[in-house]
Structure formats: C-alpha cells, structure tokens
C-alpha positions, 0 to 999 in steps of 0.5 A, a space after each residue: 855702703 852705697 845706695 846705688 848698689 842695690 835697686 831702691 825696691 830691694 832697699 825698701 824690702 830690707 829697710 822694712 825689718 828695721 825698728 824705729 831707733 835704727 830707722 832714725 839712725 839711718 836717716 843720719 847717715 847721709 842725704 841719699 840715705 835719708 830720702 830713702 828712709 823718707 820714701 817709706 812713708 806708705 809702708 814701714 812708717 805707716 806700719 810703725 804708726 799703726 802698730 804702736 799701742 799708745 797711738 791710733 790712726 791719725 785721723 781717728 776718730 772723725 776720719 779714720 779711712 782718710 790717709 794722713 799727708 805723711 805717716 812719718 810726720 804723724 808718728 813724729 807728732 805723736 812722739 812729741 805729744 806723749 813727752 809733754 808731761 815730762 817737759 816740767 823744766 822750771 821745777 827740775 832746774 833747781 835740782 841737777 840731781 832730780 834732772 839726773 834721775 829723770 833722764 837716766 835710761 834706767 828709770 825704775 819700771 814697776 809692774 802690777 798684776 797677779 804674780 808681779 811685784 804689786 798686786 794692787 795699784 795702790 801698793 805700786 803708787 806707795 813706792 814709786 819714784 819721780 817719773 817712774 813708770 807703772 805698767 798694769 798687766 791685763 785685768 780689773 783693778 778696784 780701789 774702795 777709796 780715793 787714790 792720790 798721785 803724790 809724785 810724777 808718775 806714768 801709768 800704762 796698761 799692758 796689752 790691747 786697750 780694754 784689757 786694763 780696767 780701773 774702777 778708781 777715783 784718782 786725785 793728782 796732787 803732783 805736778 804732772 802725770 801720765 795715763 796710757 792705754 787704760 779703761 776708766 770706770 766709776 768706783 761705787 762711790 764717785 762718778 769722778 775717776 780722775 781730778 786735778 786742781 793744779 797739776 798737769 795730767 796727759 791721757 793718751 789712748 784711754 777709754 772712759 766709760 760712764 765716768 768723769 774726768 774733772 780739771 780745775 784751774 790752774 791745773 791742765 790737761 792734755 788728752 789724746 785718742 781718748 774715748 768718752 762713751 756711756 754717759 762719760 764727760 769732761 768737766 773743766 772749771 776755770 782752766 787756763 788752758 787744756 787740750 783734747 785732741 782726736 778724742 770720741 765722745 758718744 752717748 752722753 747724758 748731758 754735755 760731753 765737755 762742760 767748760 765752767 768759769 773764767 780762766 784763773 790768773 795763776 798758770 802752771 808749768 805746762 801752759 806754754 808747752 800746750 800753747 805751743 802744741 795748739 799752734 801746730 794746728 793749721 791757722 785759720 787764715 790758710 784755708 785753700 780752695 777746699 774751704 767751706 766758703 767756696 761753695 756751689 756759687 757758679 751760677 750767682 748773679 748780682 749787681 754792681 760791686 760793693 766796697 771792698 767785695 770780690 766780683 764775679 762776672 757772668 753775662 745773663 740775659 732776661 730771655 735766658 733766665 725765662 727759658 731756664 725758669 719756665 716763667 715766660 708765660 707768667 710774664 705776659 698778660 698778667 691779670 691784675 685785679 677785678 677784670 683789669 688785665 694788663 693784657 687788655 687795652 682801652 677803646 682809644 688805645 686800640 684805635 691809635 694802635 690799630 688805626 693809623 698807628 704811628 711809624 716814624 720810619 715811613 713819615 720823617 715829617 714826624 721828626 719836626 713835631 716831636 718835642 725833645 724831653 731827654 734833659 729832664 731831671 732824672 735823665 742822667 739815670 738813663 744815658 749811657 755811661 762813659 764807657 758805653 755801657 747802659 746804666 741799669 734803669 735803661 738796660 734791657 738786660 738784668 745786672 751781670 756782676 755779683 759780689 763774691 763773699 770775702 775769705 776768712 783772711 779778708 774778714 779777719 784782716 778788716 775786723 781786729 776783734 775777729 782777728 784777736 779771737 782767731 789767735 786766741 789759745 785760752 780755755 779748752 782747746 778741742 780739736 779733731 774730736 768726734 761728738 755723736 749720739 748724745 745730748 750735748 757736745 760742748 757747754 760753756 758757762 760763767 765767762 768760760 772760754 773754748 776753742 774748737 777746730 776741725 771737730 765733728 758734731 753729729 746726731 746730738 740734741 745740740 752741738 754747742 751751747 755757750 751762755 752767761 758771757 762765755 767766749 767761743 772760737 769755732 774754726 772748720 768744724 762740721 755740726 750736723 744732724 742735731 735734733 735742736 739747734 746746732 750752735 746755741 748762744 745766749 745771755 751775752 755769749 760771744 766769739 768767733 764762728 768761722 769756716 764751719 759746715 753747719 747742715 741738716 739740723 732739726 732747728 737752726 743752724 745757729 741760735 742767737 739770743 738774750 744779748 749774745 753777740 758773736 762774729 759769724 763769717 765764712 760758713 756753709 749753713 745749709 740743708 736744715 729742717 728750719 732756719 739757717 740762722 735765727 737771732 731773737 730776744 734781743 740777740 745781736 751778732 754779725 753774720 758776714 760772708 756766709 753761704 746760707 742755702 737749702 734750709 726749709 725755712 728762712 735762711 736768716 730769721 730775725 724776730 722778738 727784738 733781735 738786732 744782728 748785722 747781716 752782710 755780704 752773705 750768699 743766701 740761695 736756694 732756700 724752701 722759704 724766704 731768704 731773710 725773714 724779719 718778724 715780731 719786732 725784729 731789726 737788723 742791719 742787712 746790707 750787701 747780701 746776695 739773696 737769690 733762688 729762694 722759693 718765698 720772698 727774698 726778704 719778708 718783713 712783718 709784724 713789727 719787723 723793722 730792719 735797715 735793708 741796704 745794697 742788697 742783690 735780691 734776684 732770681 727768686 720763685 716769689 717776690 723779691 721783697 715782701 713787706 707784710 702786715 705791720 712791717 716797717 724798716 728802710 729799704 734803700 739801694 737794693 737791686 731787685 731783679 728777675 724774680 718770678 713774682 713782684 719786685 717789691 710787695 707792700 701789704 697791710 698796715 705796713 710802713 716801710 721807706 723805699 729809697 733809691 732801689 733798682 726794681 727791674 726785670 721781675 715777672 709781675 709788678 715792680 712794686 705793688 702796694 696792696 691793702 684792701 678793706 672790702 671784706 666781701 671779697 673774701 677770696 682775695 683776702 685769703 690769697 686766691 687772687 685772679 692769675 694765681 693759677 699760672 704760678 701755684 693755683 689754689 693748691 699753692 694758696 692753700 699751702 702757703 696759708 697752712 705753713 703760716 699757720 703752722 709757723 704761728 703755732 710753732 714759733 715758740 719752739 725756738 730754743 735749743 731743746 724745743 721746751 716752752 720758752 717765756 719770751 716776755 722776759 727777754 723783750 724790751 718794753 714797747 717804750 724802750 724798743 721804739 724810743 731807739 728808732 726814729 718815729 715813723 708814721 707813713 711809708 715812703 717811696 722815693 728815688 726808686 728805679 722800676 723797669 723792664 717788669 713784666 706787668 705794671 711798674 708801680 701798682 696801687 691798691 690801698 685805703 690809706 694815703 700814699 706819696 710816690 716821689 721822684 721815682 723812674 718808671 720805665 720800660 714795663 710791659 704794662 702800665 707805668 703806674 696803675 692806681 685801682 684803689 685809693 679812698 684817701 689821697 695818693 700823691 704821684 709827684 715828680 716822677 719820670 714815667 716813660 716808655 712803658 708797654 701800656 699807658 703811663 698813669 691810670 687811675 680808676 674809679 673813686 681813687 683820690 690821686 694827686 698828679 704833680 710835676 711828672 714827666 710822662 713820655 712816650 708811653 704805649 698807651 694814654 699818657 694819663 687815664 683818670 676816672 677818679 677824683 683829684 688833680 692833675 697839675 704841672 705835668 709834661 705829658 709828651 710823646 704817648 701813642 694814645 691820648 694825652 690825658 683822658 678824663 672820664 667818668 664821673 670825676 671830680 677833677 682839676 687839669 691845670 698847667 700841664 704840657 701836653 703833646 699826643 702822637 695820636 688821639 686827643 691831647 686832653 679828652 673829657 668823656 662822660 659826666 666829668 666835674 671840674 675845670 681844665 685851665 692853663 694847659 699848653 697843648 702841642 700838635 702831634 703827628 700831622 696825620 692826627 685829625 683829632 682835636 687836641 681838647 675834646 669834651 663830650 657835648 652833653 657835658 656842662 659841668 666841666 670848665 675849659 678856660 685859658 688853654 692854649 693849643 699850638 699847631 704847625 703850619 706846614 707852609 712856613 718854616 718854624 723853629 722846633 718846639 721846646 719845653 722851657 721855663 721850666 724845662 722838661 719835668 721832672 725838675 732837678 729841684 724840689 718843688 716848694 712845699 715838700 720837705 727834704 729827705 733825711 736819707 741819701 738816695 742811691 740814685 743820686 737825685 737832689 730831689 729827696 723829699 719825704 713821701 709816705 703812706 699809712 697802711 692798715 687793716 686787711 691784708 690781700 695776701 696776694 704776694 706769691 709765697 709771701 707767708 713766712 713761718 
C-alpha cells in the first residue's frame, strides 16, 4: 500500500482509529509511514496520552495548560518510566526460570472487589506470585492491621482516579513494587500508609490524603503524577536516590517533603535506573534566551569591563539622563548649608567675572603669560587615551559600558565546586512538582541531600528550608508568594541555587545564616515585600550573576556578622538601598551593577565593614554610597555616577577608606563628609536640611525617619517564620570579630576622582580630623573642595583641583585646615578662599579666575612657599584682621589687563607679616622666555612627600602616591543624605 495513493489528511483520519500497538507497527513499515505516523502528534498521539488512565497531562500540575513539545515523546517517556519497577535485572539474572515467568505474556492478574476472586486486599496479597498484577475494583478497602508486601507485585486501581481508596498501612518487604491509580488514606492506627526500608516502590497517578509516605535508605522511591493533599507528606530518611516527578503537594501542616540524614552507603538495584531517568531532564547549562538570567537589562549602563565579564555598550549622555529622570533642577544652584549656596559668589569673584573678565580669544597676549601646568603628577589620568577617547576623569559624559551578568555555563566553567554540585544526583530529586497553600515545601536536615529542578513553590510559609550541614541543588524553580522567606539556609547548609525565579515573598527571597555557605548564581530575585537576599548571623555564601530588582527593602542585606561574596550581580530598581551592610555585617562586594534604586546604592552603617570594590553604582534616585553612623569598610575602585543625590555621603562616627573611586556626574556633591555636634540645629540633625524641598521635602524626610524607625523595630523579624530569634547565640564575640580585621582608627580618602558633579566636588563639615590625599577634583559645578566645619585638623595634601565651576578650595570660619602640596588650576573663582586657621604650604595656585589666595576674617594662618598666578585680581589677598605670616611665596603676573597688586594686605592690618615674597612681572617691551614651574615641577608631585606613610592598598587610579590619610568621625549625624536610611 502506497502512502501517496490517498491524501495525507485522509490517512490521518484513518490512522486516528488505530490503537497504540498498531501505531507502533505502522512506524516500522518504512520511512514514509513513519513520517506519517509522527505527523499525528497533535491529534492521535495527544488523544492516546490524555486517555491513558495511568498518565496525566505531561505538564501537570504546574503548567497543565501548556502544550508539551511532543505528545508522542511524552507518552514514550511515561511508558519507559512505568517499567522501572520491573527492571530488577541483577536479582533475576541468577534464575532463568524467574526471568521467564516475569516476561511471559500470561502473567497472572488478580481481581479484588465485590463479586471478584478476592474481596479483601490482604487475601489477594497472600496468593500473588512475583510480578503479578492485582486490580482493585472501585470501592474502599480498609485493613485493621499492617499489610506486608513480600513479593514484587503491581497494585492498580480500576476506573478513574478516586474510585479506589485504601485505608491501609503497607510495609514493603520485597525488592520492588508498583502502585497505580489509587487513593491512600490513613488507617485508624497510623498516619503512615506506605513504607519501605530497602526495596524500590513506584507510584503512578496516586493520591495521598492526610497520609504519609515513608522511605528509608537504601530503599528508593519513584513517584509520578501523584497528589499529596490535606496534610500529606513524604518523609525520606537516608535515601541514596529517589525521584518525585510531576507531583502536587498542597495543604501541608509541616513540610511537604522532608529529607533527613546522609545517603546510606548501601545501594539497591534501582539506583542506576533512577540516575538514568534523572539525566533525561535538561541539563543546567543548556538554558537559552528564555533563561531567568536574561531579564530587563536593556537600560543597563556601567563603567569599564571587568575581567571576564560580558559588556553591553549603550551611549548615554548626562543631558539625556537628566531629561529622563527630571533632575536638572536639582543639579543647579544646590543649597549647601547655613546659607552657603553653591549658586552664590563672593564679591571678588563677581568682580572678576562681570568686570573685565578674561576672554582668551580676544587677547592672544594672554598666551604669553599662561604658565603651563598640564604635566603634574596626576595628569596621566586626564589626557586622551591612545585611541582618542577621553578618560573618565576628563569626560563630560558618564560611562557607557556595562558588564553583563555571566551565564550559568560561564559560572560553572570557572567554579569547579558549582560544577560538581550541578552534576550531582544523590538524595531526593524533585522535578516539575507544585507545592502550594501549605506551611512548608521541602525541608532538609542532618546532612540530607536533595536536587530540585523545574518546581513551583507558591503560597507557602517557606519554600525550602535547608539546615544542619545539608546540601541543596535548586535549578530553574519558581519560588513565589511565601509568607516568610522563600529559601532558608542555616547551620552550615550548602549547595547550588541557580536560574531560579524567586519573587513576591513576604520576607527575604533567600535567607542565609548560621554558617550556611551556598552558591547562588544566575537567579532572578525580585518583587519581594522585604529584601532580596539576607545574610546574617555568620552566614556566608557566594551571590553571583543574579538579577535582584524591585524589592521593597535592600536588594542584598548583610548584618550580624554575615560575610558573603556578592559579585557580578545586577541590583536595580529597588525601593530601598541596593546593598545594605548593617550591624557588624561584612562581605566582599565586587563588580556589581547597582542602579536605579530609591535609596543609597550601597548603605553601610552600625559597624558594617565590607570590602566594596570595582562596582558600578549609578542612576540612583538618592546617593550612590552612604556610610552612616559607625560605618566602616574599604571602598575601592568603584564607579559612582549619575545619582540624584551625592556620589558618596559619609556620616557620623564612620571610618571608611575610600581608595581610587571614580565619583562623577552626580547631581549633588561628589563626596560629602558630614558630621556635626551642634545640638541646637535640631532641624538639620533630623534631616530637614536646606534645599531638601527640591528632592523630597518635609514629607520625604518624615517618611525616611519613619522607615528607619520601623526597621529598628522589625529587624528582629528575620527568620523564616517570623518568630523572635536570639541573635546573641549566633554572633562572635567583639574580640573575635575585630581580631580578623586590621585595626582602623581613622577614615581614608585617597586617589579618588571627583568630577562633573552638580555641586561641590568634596564637601566637608566634620568635627573630627580628616586627611584627603592625591585626589583629582575637577569640572564640578560648585567649588572643588569646601570645608565648612572642621574644629580639628583637616589635611588636604597633594590633590589636583582644577576647572571647577566655582573656587578651587574654600575654607570657612573656625575651621582648622592644612593645605599642602596641591595643584589648584583654572577654577572659575578664587584658587583658595581661606577664613579659618591653619597653613597653606607649597601649593601651585595658577590660572584661577578670582584671586589666587584670599585670606580673610580673624584667621591665624601661614602662607608659605606657594607659587601663585591669578588671571584677574590679587595673587595673595589678606583681608581683615588676619594673623600669621605670608613669606617665601613666588607670584607671577597674570593677565596684562589685571591692574591689581599681586600681594594685597588691608592697610589697618598690623598682625600679618609679609616676608621674602618674590613677585615676577613681565616687561612688555622685551622678549623673554615663557615662565614654567620647575624645581619642583607642577604639583601635585608624582612621589610621596616626606613624612607621609605609604598605603597598603593599590590605587585603582594607578598613582604612585599611596599615603594613608584618615579621619575619625563620631557623635551626632547630620542625616541629610537623601533616603540614606536603610530598614
């Protein structure tokens, strides 16, 4: 018979009447027939699959409305799985007779029910032979004592599921058994309806109602399309390998599946067959573009590419971002403090700006008077790169490259431990199951092992709880709408949690504590009612390449001596901070993209002491990095840009170390060090700082304070079920915790770049000493460095301060400041405006549009060995009753049109001494070589000045000057950071 003799459509109608065995025979006729039979996938094969009484929809229970890729393949897999229980090869090979009886077609079938051979199940089991089938007719079968299965047997319910119910307690004492199409309910004397301790049981299409399934190693279990309801559960003790596939768990009073104890050393015959079935599920490295790791990252922006990272290029300009976020009004004319606005200018600056300001294009003679200062010690960070691109320090556009999260396969390739866990198949394997509307999903304890693939956990108290040195492998699961934490690990638990979708949970998506150390990679953790990931109570773990977004609290929250590695994640669009380190939390936080969060990108306070390195903290609606009260940590090599608030805000009692960061294009200050002790200014202490209305107003301030208060009251509620927890037992002693860290008594600001920020580059209002060393502060809209309060000594040493929109350095009244070895070039206002006490030593102050150095008020100051050239105005101006000395300075004439003296002192001042100052003027009638700065060359110099210790940390800005600079900060907090409070 030729296939082409009839239309294909007609053949399909005819073949739709064939039963399954005949379809198989037709496939073997020829290739044309085989293709014809295979084309019936959506018709006859679908009908056969759904009509099988032992089989449910292939995607039941989690996605019953989704079509499988192939109905024929689904039916084939079902047929192969139902035969696992008969593959007891090693036992039967020793007896050819038993092998014959097992395979012969006339295997005995026994019927149980009213009017059948047996009316009771116990009676039938007393006479069955090996591998016989017992068919139970519709009805309820109850036994008053435990029933033992002593030979391999198959129990099958006749009719639809639910028509045959067993109220029995069975103990399997044989090597293998199969139960199909049955409903199990507990008898009066036990909640356990089936148990085995050494054989293999296969459960197909069964229901458990208020009953417990108990498997003890080396016994094994394979359950498919089973339903556990009304408090039913599966309890596996020391199992080597068991497989629960496509099961539905609902209404549990405790955990739906409990895995306890390490896998026993003994193996039964079914282990190799179950391992083969486990390998038929798609491997963890085969995920495609629909993987959870491919989330909403189209708008990502970042900095330079980290080693081994994927990079996505997206050109972004600061103007585009300002238009998109509506921050332009905030960036201009920012009110700073106490009536000192970066939009206001002093009389001397206004005079030089409005009256006879310099215009280089109109008077080329100015070129003869300009002293070149482009070859200072930090100039290599400002010069164009060999490819013509501008470095970050001198680029008017924010960074346009962002690192992409690694794929799971890339993570496995570089992490042998994760690769080993991904390939492991020991313990209980749960795949494609649905856990819903109960207390718990899966509970592992006492060295238990489990592998979860493609499951759905919904509406539980918690989805997974892994404790007491247990090991969990979770791949491609969905964990949502849990009332407490989604996944909870503690007491040295470990494992691999990869490519899961964890969202909309009442507490943290993942809760790690008490020495737990999991690997968490390539997950989507989002839309939680609290934090995304919480690590506390000495918890550890490696959190890598995840997408963590849209959580109500911190994306990653580390506290109570938690110490994880957080690397390569995208943490964005959170309603609080991106990462919060609190209450003595620690951690290594590297190469993350932290953006578009409502509060600080990273918030460190109350003893938090992390290492924050090479992260991209950008486009936040508040500050980039906030170091709050008693915050610590090493903040090194980060890109902090395009945040609505400050780049970095350091507050009271904080001891951070800031090394080699790029802090650029933020709408307010680049770096603000703020700690005040004036208790009369209650408004500022409570957060109602001037200029706040443009960002959040009083309502926003009250909201932030309320949130912080709620966090203090609710932070105890961080365990998986909300009960009060005694943290003291989890924590190391103070001596143990601090002995592992290098003792730090001062904060450090070193080798940072603060450029193109909307207000002051570096803003200081502190009551404690502060040292700032080897930083570039350029092209900010306000003053380069402003010191408004410094009752103890603030040292500004070997910095480069140039081309800022206002003055270079401004020091207010009653401040104690040492200004040494800096290069202060081409700023739009005064080079140095100094009203405090201190000294100005060995600085180069060249090309500024206002005065070179202005000293005013009743300051007690030394101005010595500086090189000064103003464009307009005085070189050194002493205004008011200033005390001190001005000597050994070298002053160069500026613009030919400048009629002001290079050294000016008020006539009535008798307490300031002028001595040995050298004034150089150019004679317009004679030709002379141009002036240059030499012996030494332009400052800052490329080597450390004497008396400064060398830094122990490498600078990300590649500066050889690595001196340790520090500041201690304590007492009252200004709390002016935008949305800086966390929890």
